C-alpha positions as CSV (number, residue, x, y, z in Angstrom):
1,M,30.7,-3.5,58.5
2,N,30.1,-7.2,58.0
3,I,26.5,-7.9,57.0
4,F,26.4,-11.0,59.3
5,D,26.6,-8.6,62.3
6,L,23.0,-7.4,62.0
7,P,19.8,-8.9,63.3
8,K,17.0,-8.3,60.8
9,K,15.4,-5.5,62.8
10,E,18.6,-3.5,62.7
11,L,19.0,-4.2,59.0
12,E,15.5,-2.8,58.5
13,N,16.5,0.4,60.2
14,Y,19.4,0.8,57.8
15,F,16.9,0.7,54.9
16,K,14.8,3.4,56.6
17,T,17.9,5.6,56.6
18,F,18.2,5.0,52.8
19,N,14.5,6.0,52.5
20,D,13.9,2.5,51.2
21,K,11.4,-0.2,52.2
22,P,12.2,-2.2,55.4
23,F,11.2,-5.4,53.5
24,R,14.5,-5.2,51.7
25,A,16.1,-6.6,54.9
26,T,13.9,-9.7,54.5
27,Q,15.1,-10.0,50.8
28,I,18.7,-9.8,51.8
29,Y,18.2,-12.3,54.7
30,E,16.7,-14.8,52.2
31,W,19.6,-14.3,49.8
32,L,22.3,-14.7,52.5
33,Y,20.9,-17.3,54.8
34,Q,18.6,-19.4,52.7
35,K,20.0,-19.1,49.1
36,K,23.6,-18.8,50.4
37,C,24.3,-16.0,48.0
38,F,27.4,-14.0,49.2
39,S,27.5,-11.2,46.5
40,F,25.1,-8.2,46.5
41,A,25.6,-8.0,42.7
42,E,23.9,-11.4,42.3
43,M,20.8,-10.5,44.4
44,S,18.6,-10.1,41.3
45,N,15.6,-8.4,42.9
46,L,17.7,-5.5,44.1
47,K,18.2,-2.3,42.0
48,K,21.7,-1.4,40.9
49,D,21.8,1.9,42.9
50,L,20.8,0.0,46.1
51,I,23.4,-2.7,45.3
52,D,26.1,0.0,45.0
53,K,25.0,1.6,48.3
54,L,25.1,-1.8,50.1
55,C,28.6,-2.5,48.7
56,S,29.8,0.8,50.0
57,I,28.5,0.1,53.5
58,F,28.6,-3.7,54.0
59,E,30.9,-6.6,53.3
60,I,30.0,-10.2,53.0
61,E,32.9,-12.3,54.2
62,L,33.4,-15.8,55.4
63,L,36.1,-17.1,57.7
64,N,39.6,-18.2,56.5
65,L,40.1,-21.9,57.0
66,V,43.6,-22.8,58.4
67,T,43.1,-26.5,58.8
68,M,40.6,-29.2,59.6
69,Q,40.6,-32.6,61.2
70,K,38.1,-35.3,60.5
71,S,37.4,-38.1,63.0
72,K,36.4,-41.7,62.1
73,D,33.0,-41.0,63.6
74,G,32.4,-38.0,61.2
75,T,33.2,-35.3,63.7
76,I,35.1,-32.4,62.0
77,K,37.1,-29.8,63.8
78,F,37.9,-26.6,61.9
79,L,40.6,-24.0,62.8
80,F,39.7,-20.6,61.4
81,K,41.8,-17.4,61.1
82,L,40.1,-14.1,61.9
83,N,40.9,-10.8,60.1
84,D,43.2,-9.8,62.9
85,G,45.2,-13.0,62.7
86,N,43.7,-14.7,65.8
87,L,42.6,-18.3,65.6
88,I,39.4,-19.9,66.7
89,E,37.9,-23.5,66.6
90,T,34.5,-24.7,65.5
91,V,33.4,-28.3,65.7
92,L,30.8,-30.1,63.5
93,M,29.2,-33.3,64.9
94,Q,27.1,-35.9,63.2
95,H,24.0,-37.2,64.9
96,D,21.1,-39.4,63.8
97,Y,18.9,-36.3,64.2
98,G,21.1,-34.0,62.1
99,K,24.3,-31.9,62.1
100,S,25.2,-30.1,65.2
101,I,27.8,-27.3,65.4
102,C,29.7,-26.1,68.4
103,V,30.7,-22.4,68.1
104,T,33.3,-20.3,69.8
105,T,32.5,-17.0,71.3
106,Q,35.8,-15.6,72.5
107,V,39.5,-15.6,71.4
108,G,40.9,-17.4,74.4
109,C,39.2,-17.8,77.8
110,N,39.6,-16.2,81.2
111,M,37.5,-18.6,83.2
112,G,40.6,-20.6,84.2
113,C,39.0,-24.1,84.6
114,A,41.9,-26.3,85.6
115,F,41.0,-29.1,83.3
116,C,40.2,-27.2,80.1
117,A,42.5,-26.7,77.1
118,S,40.6,-23.5,76.2
119,G,42.1,-21.7,79.2
120,L,45.7,-22.5,78.1
121,N,45.6,-19.2,76.2
122,K,44.0,-16.3,78.0
123,K,41.2,-14.2,76.6
124,I,42.3,-11.7,74.0
125,R,38.9,-10.4,73.0
126,N,35.3,-11.2,72.5
127,L,34.1,-12.3,69.1
128,E,31.9,-9.9,67.2
129,T,28.4,-11.1,66.3
130,Y,29.4,-11.7,62.7
131,E,32.4,-13.8,63.7
132,I,30.1,-16.2,65.5
133,V,27.5,-16.3,62.7
134,S,30.3,-16.7,60.1
135,Q,31.3,-20.0,61.8
136,I,28.0,-21.6,60.8
137,M,28.0,-19.9,57.4
138,T,31.5,-21.0,56.6
139,V,31.1,-24.6,57.8
140,E,27.8,-24.9,55.7
141,S,29.7,-23.6,52.7
142,L,32.5,-26.1,53.2
143,I,30.4,-29.1,53.7
144,N,27.5,-28.0,51.4
145,E,25.0,-29.1,53.9
146,K,22.7,-27.5,56.5
147,V,23.4,-27.3,60.2
148,T,20.4,-28.2,62.2
149,H,21.5,-27.8,65.8
150,V,23.8,-25.3,67.5
151,V,25.6,-25.5,70.8
152,V,27.4,-22.4,72.1
153,M,30.1,-24.0,74.2
154,G,33.3,-23.7,72.2
155,I,36.3,-21.6,73.3
156,G,35.3,-18.9,75.7
157,E,32.5,-18.2,78.2
158,P,29.3,-17.3,76.2
159,F,27.8,-15.2,79.0
160,D,31.0,-13.2,79.2
161,N,30.1,-12.0,75.6
162,Y,26.4,-11.8,76.4
163,E,25.2,-9.1,74.0
164,N,26.9,-10.5,70.9
165,V,25.7,-14.0,71.7
166,M,22.1,-12.8,72.1
167,R,22.4,-11.0,68.7
168,F,23.8,-14.2,67.2
169,V,20.8,-16.2,68.5
170,R,18.4,-13.7,67.0
171,I,20.0,-14.0,63.6
172,I,20.2,-17.8,63.4
173,N,16.7,-18.2,64.9
174,D,15.1,-15.8,62.6
175,P,12.6,-17.6,60.2
176,K,14.2,-15.6,57.3
177,G,17.7,-16.2,58.6
178,L,19.1,-19.7,59.2
179,A,15.7,-20.6,60.7
180,I,17.3,-22.9,63.4
181,G,14.6,-23.6,66.0
182,A,15.1,-22.1,69.5
183,R,14.9,-25.6,71.0
184,H,17.7,-26.7,68.7
185,I,20.0,-24.0,70.2
186,T,21.8,-24.5,73.5
187,I,23.9,-22.0,75.4
188,S,26.4,-23.1,78.0
189,T,27.7,-21.2,80.9
190,S,30.3,-22.0,83.6
191,G,28.1,-20.1,86.1
192,L,28.0,-16.3,85.5
193,V,25.1,-15.9,87.9
194,P,23.9,-12.4,86.9
195,R,23.7,-13.4,83.3
196,I,21.6,-16.5,84.1
197,Y,19.0,-14.1,85.6
198,D,19.3,-11.9,82.4
199,Y,18.9,-14.9,80.2
200,A,15.7,-16.0,82.0
201,N,14.2,-12.6,81.0
202,E,15.1,-12.8,77.3
203,G,11.8,-14.5,76.4
204,I,13.4,-17.0,74.1
205,Q,12.9,-20.8,74.1
206,T,16.6,-21.7,73.6
207,N,18.2,-24.2,76.0
208,L,20.5,-23.5,79.0
209,A,23.4,-25.8,80.0
210,I,25.4,-25.2,83.2
211,S,28.9,-26.6,83.5
212,L,28.8,-27.7,87.1
213,H,31.5,-30.5,87.2
214,A,31.3,-30.9,91.0
215,P,28.7,-31.5,93.7
216,N,30.2,-29.1,96.3
217,D,32.1,-25.9,96.7
218,E,35.3,-27.5,97.9
219,I,35.9,-29.6,94.7
220,R,34.4,-27.0,92.4
221,S,36.6,-24.2,93.7
222,Q,39.7,-26.3,93.1
223,I,38.8,-27.0,89.4
224,M,36.7,-24.0,88.4
225,R,37.9,-20.6,89.4
226,I,34.5,-19.0,88.8
227,N,33.2,-20.8,91.9
228,R,35.2,-18.6,94.1
229,K,33.0,-15.7,92.9
230,Y,29.7,-17.5,92.5
231,S,29.1,-20.5,94.8
232,I,27.1,-23.6,93.8
233,K,24.3,-22.3,96.1
234,E,24.1,-19.1,94.0
235,V,24.3,-21.0,90.7
236,I,21.5,-23.3,91.8
237,K,19.4,-20.4,93.0
238,A,19.8,-18.7,89.6
239,M,19.0,-21.9,87.8
240,D,15.8,-22.4,89.9
241,D,14.7,-18.9,88.9
242,Y,15.4,-19.6,85.2
243,I,13.3,-22.8,85.4
244,A,10.5,-21.1,87.2
245,Q,10.4,-18.3,84.7
246,T,10.8,-20.3,81.5
247,N,9.5,-23.7,82.4
248,R,12.5,-25.0,80.5
249,R,14.6,-28.0,81.6
250,V,18.3,-27.3,82.3
251,T,21.2,-29.5,81.3
252,I,23.9,-30.0,83.9
253,E,27.3,-30.7,82.3
254,Y,29.6,-32.9,84.4
255,I,33.0,-33.9,83.2
256,L,34.2,-37.0,85.0
257,L,37.8,-36.6,86.3
258,D,39.6,-39.6,87.7
259,K,39.7,-39.5,91.6
260,V,38.7,-35.9,91.6
261,N,34.9,-35.7,91.2
262,D,34.0,-39.3,90.1
263,M,33.8,-41.0,93.4
264,P,30.5,-42.6,94.6
265,A,30.2,-40.0,97.4
266,C,30.2,-37.3,94.7
267,A,27.4,-39.0,92.8
268,Y,25.3,-39.3,96.0
269,E,25.9,-35.6,96.8
270,L,25.1,-34.5,93.2
271,A,21.8,-36.5,93.3
272,E,20.9,-34.8,96.6
273,L,21.8,-31.3,95.2
274,L,19.6,-31.8,92.1
275,Y,16.7,-33.8,93.7
276,K,13.4,-33.2,92.1
277,K,14.7,-30.3,90.0
278,N,13.8,-30.0,86.3
279,V,17.3,-30.9,85.0
280,Y,19.1,-33.7,83.4
281,V,22.8,-34.5,84.0
282,N,25.1,-35.0,81.0
283,L,28.1,-37.0,82.2
284,I,31.1,-36.4,79.9
285,P,34.2,-38.6,79.5
286,Y,37.2,-36.3,79.9
287,N,39.5,-35.7,76.8
288,E,42.9,-35.6,78.4
289,V,45.2,-32.6,77.7
290,S,49.0,-33.2,77.9
291,E,49.6,-29.9,79.7
292,M,47.2,-30.8,82.5
293,P,47.4,-33.4,85.3
294,F,43.8,-34.7,85.1
295,K,43.0,-38.2,83.8
296,R,39.8,-39.7,82.4
297,S,37.7,-41.7,84.8
298,T,37.7,-45.5,84.3
299,K,34.7,-47.0,82.5
300,E,33.8,-48.7,85.8
301,A,33.8,-45.4,87.7
302,M,31.7,-43.7,85.0
303,N,29.2,-46.5,84.9
304,Q,29.0,-46.6,88.7
305,F,28.4,-42.8,88.8
306,Y,25.7,-43.1,86.2
307,D,24.0,-46.0,88.1
308,I,23.9,-44.1,91.4
309,L,22.3,-41.0,89.8
310,K,19.8,-43.2,88.0
311,K,18.8,-45.1,91.1
312,R,18.4,-41.8,93.0
313,G,15.9,-40.5,90.5
314,T,18.1,-38.2,88.5
315,N,17.7,-37.9,84.8
316,V,21.1,-38.7,83.4
317,T,23.0,-39.6,80.2
318,L,26.5,-40.7,79.6
319,R,27.7,-38.7,76.6
320,R,28.7,-40.7,73.5
321,E,32.2,-39.9,72.7
322,Q,32.9,-38.0,69.5
323,G,36.2,-36.9,67.9
324,H,38.3,-38.8,70.4
325,D,40.9,-39.7,67.7
326,I,41.6,-36.1,66.8
327,D,42.5,-33.1,69.0
328,A,39.3,-33.6,70.8
329,A,39.5,-31.3,73.9
330,C,38.1,-27.9,73.2
331,G,40.9,-25.5,72.4
332,Q,43.5,-28.2,71.8
333,L,43.9,-27.7,68.1
334,R,44.2,-23.9,68.5
335,S,46.7,-24.2,71.3
336,K,48.9,-26.5,69.2
337,N,48.9,-24.1,66.2
338,I,49.7,-21.1,68.5
339,K,52.7,-23.1,69.8
340,K,53.9,-23.7,66.2
């Protein structure tokens, strides 16, 4: 078993089965996540018999780097190989407030969003908790710097791997773990409505982002297959429940696609849909994918869309582009390597 698979409470339970003190879990967490020590033998405050026992049960293993691409703006995209040979992507972004990492939660994706490179290769399996945690641990080890913010919106639908994602959050948020503040962690969903309700009941202060990408069911069903199961009305109802329970603002992700969802009428409809709700809209320039017919909106269309939302009282930002000079679209680097 990989040690990165266990939240501290579960690791404490292991020590109880050894008839040892639960505080050993805290010691190991400090060695792993704070001191970045990846060998039990080097954990100097552990006895040799305990080290031997740990070595017989657990392994400490980082991910295998296949390749990496670095953008002029400092964005780095990593392609990792898992133990079973599958490939995943992780992206590190530079901001004035720190280093943000975008982690993957599944090998492939079954959501079938028509514009997304992640869906070019169907879901093979969910990532285990340790495989999500290891993305951060491996990147920190490669750059020799600390990650300060985490977004769970890489390849895959996080809420389709709900239990492992929640375990991941507990590990990285733990004060003795990576100690990444809950408000510095954002989980994105394409709209798995039952899981939005579950998430509202978790009692954690992490952020929720919903990939909406359309103001009505007609457009959304054309570009996002999940809308055929959970309509916009159902998604908004679940979102309202989440806001009411958590008092947390929700991010609405909206990729602008040329002449698909970027017309002024769409902006007016979106503003009406979100009127007076505790949300802000993140407008995203589209990174074009050669296998897909969609084009990036013009600068004029993006600015007009932004202005309409702003004038209608919607909190809105137009995302600053990052990594546009590399395989920027999520899943693109992985897809190219699979083809090779």
